[in-house]
C-alpha positions, 0 to 999 in steps of 0.5 A: 254338479246340480246341472249334471243331476238335472241333466241325468234326471231329464234323460231318465224321465225321457227314457234315455236310460243309457245316457242317464246311467252314464251320468249317474255313474259319473256323479257317483264316482265323485260322491259315492255316499250320495243316497239319492244318486244310489237310489236313482241308479237302483231305480234305473236298473229296476226299469232295465230289469237288472235285478241284482244291480238294482238291489245292490244300489238300493240297499246301499242307499237304504244303509246310508239313509233308511228314511228315504221314501223313494228308496223304501218304495223301490225296495218294495217294488224290487221284492215284488218283482222277485215275488217276495210279497211279504218282504215287499209289503214290509218295505211299503209299510215302513215307508207308510209309517215313516213317510206316509208315502202315497206310492207305498199305500197304493203299491201295498194295496195292489199286492193285497189285491194280487194275493186276494187278501180282500178282508185284510185289504179292505181294512188297509185301504180304509186307512189309506183313504183316510189319508188320501181321500181324493186319490183315484188309484186308492179309491179304485182299489177300495172299490175292488176290495169292497166288491170282493168282500160282498159290498157290490152296491158300495163298490159300484157307487165309487165307479158311478162317482168316477163317471159323474166327475169324469175321473176314470183312468185305465185301471178304473175303467177295466175294473168297473167294466169287469165287475159290471160284466161279472154281474151280467150288466153287459151293455154297461160293461161294454160302454165302460170298456169302449171308453178306454179303448177309444182312448187307447185302441192298442190296450191288449188287456182292454181288447181281451176284456171286450172280447169276453163281453162280446163272447157272452153276448153271443156276438162271436164275430166281434169277439173274434175281431178283438182277440185277433187284434190283441194277438196281432199286437203281441203274437207271443203273449201266452195268455192272449194266445191261450184265449184265442185258441180256447175261443176257437175250440169253444166255437168248434173252429178246431182247424183255425186253432191249430196254426196258433198252437204250432206257432207257440210250440215252434218257439217252445212257449208253454209247449205242453199246454199248446200241444194239449190244445192241438191234440184236443183239436185233432181228436174232436175232428178225427184229424189223426195225422201226426197225432201219435207224435203230438201225444209223445211230445205231450208225454215228454213235456207234461209235469206238475205245472200242467193246466188244461181243461180237466175234462178234455185231458181225459180223452187222451190221457189215463194218468190219474195222478196227472189228472189230479195235479191238472185239476188242482192247478185248474181250480186255482186259476178258475177262482182267479178268473171268476173273481169270486167275492167273499160273502158276509154271513150277515147279508144272508136272510129269507131262509127257508126253514123246514123242521126235521128234514135233511136238505139236499141241493143238486146243482146241474147244467143238464136238466135237459135232453142229456146223458146225465138227466137220463141217469139221474131223473128217477133219483128225484122221483124216488127220494123219501120226501118225508125225510129229505127236502130236495132242491134243484138249481138248474144252470141251463134253462131248457124247456121240455119234459125233462125239466117238467119231470124234475120240477114235479118231483122235487120240493124247490126248483130254481133256474139260476142261469141268469144269476151272477155267482154271488147271487147264486151263492147267497140264494143257496146259503139262504136255504140252509142246505145240509148237503150240496151235490155238484152234478156238473163239475168241470163240464161245459155248463158247470159252476164249480166255483160256487162250491168254494163257499159255505153253500152247505154243511157237506159238499159232494162231487158226483156223476157229471164229471168223472174225476177229482175236482182237485180241491178241498172245497168239495168234501166228498166224491161218490163212487164205487170200489171198482172205479176208485179202489182203496189203493187209488184214494190218494189220487182224489182230493175229496174223501171217497163215499162208496155206494154198495152197488154201481155208482150210476143211478140208471133206470131200465126202460121196458121195451121189446128187444126183437125188431126188424133192422130195416126199421132203423136202416141197418143192414140185415145180413151183417154182423154189426159192431157198434160204438155210439161214443162221440168222435173225441173218445175214439182214438186211432189206436182203438179205431185201428183195432176195429178196422183190423177186425173188419179186415179179418171178418168180411161179414162185419160192419161198424156202426158209429154215431158221427154226423159231422161231414168234416169228420167223415171226410177225415175218417175216409182219408185216414182209412184210405191211407191205412188200407181200411174199408171205409164203405163198411162203416155205417153212420147213424142219424140222430133219433130220440132216446128210446128209439136209439136204445131200440136201435142199439139192441140190433147190434151184435156186439158193442165196443167201448172206447179208451181212455175215456169209456162210454159212461151212459152209453155203456149203461145203455148198451148193457142195461137198456139194449142188452147188447154184449159189450167189450170194455178196455179199462185203465187207471183213471175214473173215466177209464174204469166206468165200464169195468164197474158196470160189467162187474155189476153184471158179473161179466168179468170175461168182457173186461180187458186191460190192454189193447192186445187183450181187447183185440183178441176178445173182440176177435174171439166173439166174432168167431164164437157168436153163439157165446154172445147169445148166452150173454144177451140172455143174461143181460135180458134176464138181469133187466127183467129182474131190475125194473125197480132198481132205482128204489133200492139204489135211492135207499142206498144213496139216502143211507149214505147221505144220512151217514154224512149228517150223523158223522 
């Protein structure tokens, strides 16, 4: 019998599972109460992912010998495979208590890392290290717990000791490189991961991590090589393919992302996600062939598991309930991917103390030539500095008059673009803010993950991202009662703070509104319909309406702000296929902000987009350039902004809520052009009376903040 067991175990160790299984079963038929053989069979079936059989044999082994360390450990592994993490940890803990079993110390600490129970894990791993002080797997996990509990130096000391003793292994190389990368030590992170890839050049996880480092170093060519190699090693791995297509989207190589999306869709793998990416790629390039079919597929597949870039979803979907669910899922995944550490309050010092002032901190990636800056700039200017102390944390450092204006009008200004997330959190905590306001949210340069921590007494989502963040980490969202009516509050994770007037802090800029069109290369004898929204906001159903109107009225032309030649070619192809007159589209060049406002004032009628309205663009057309504007509005934040702006002006006649009504309204004003003159006069009169609008807006805004502090 002993020879048979040795032979079976040898087969098992060599991966010859079929031969090992036959021998184990033969031995078991003779000795059915042998707990060791039962344990070995249970382990083998776990390796073969035959979970029910594994459980059957391991439990039989346990019932015969409840102290067997391998049985207890593998029962824990089995429950972990079934995602019964509490039960798995119970088995590991029993094994630790009874047998001081090393594998169970390691396995339980792995689960605590997976569940992000870092404080509990830190206490647990200290006990494990006391039992097995030289075990590299335990020390590696100890370093992970230390980092995620805010002890960065102590964490790095462990890995530097690994360096000196040359005792690194796969997981330690990966974790070391990840932590260096998170702290922006890019060269050191690259050095560590290169050692692992030199030993194992087919390590998909390592290749994907090196891809992230190269991406942050802006070496996109090397980044692309790594992610393509990782994909080639496993073409249907979900996370690798997601990373690849998102890389192409970020790099604006939309055409190259689509075939990988089609590959996954053809295999019915994460169809809803990959069809969303495909839709996004098409709308960013004006490549509308098959888009209706793609949108139908998305609508059929979308469910509560949806997780896509929240801002991108808004370009083609108006379901506010779905937006909330997507944001919730995205928030959870974002925190996991950022590996944000927990912070010890006793590490915070150097606090800025100011008596009797309310401290408001604004976090923004748009202190530069950007739509959000054009809106928010005079809020900083008009804040009551005797009552409020204003902090600005800039996520993008861009020299220019925009940045200088903000620096001049706030109490403290910090460039935080080169700081790690934990450094940013500690900096903000040291300022003892009463209120922190996120002006970026889920936009390109946002760092919403820092709002998961106690950076202020109250945390607010405002202006830059049009919708809910999907988390209770933000206390409030600022809106008005048109954008978020009372009956829509349940579609937002945050409590809603209502401003008395429109939620946008725009400042009317005085300039003459009577120019010669020749100055801006616009045709003189043409009724100009204009829309300056980016191409991703212009969906074909709305574009079709515009082109049908142009077919009906031969003296009309359409002005668009599209400069990409590929997009122009795609639009021409679409027009040719649908018998639309492409030659009557005017493609506008880029000019400075003020000149652009003057150019818009030359339009006869401005047209809004749906489901993502023009936000700053519509306030520009209405309040700056004084051009009558027709909106198409819906149910989500992004699709109700124009309705709010027009309601402020009491121009409800320009608000529509269906494609049919939208087309009829455009057609009506193309036929009744004298009515547009009356509306333009109304807009000019409103503008002339509201040049000091930001003073009253700021007072309203400050009263809202005072109410929060008193509550």
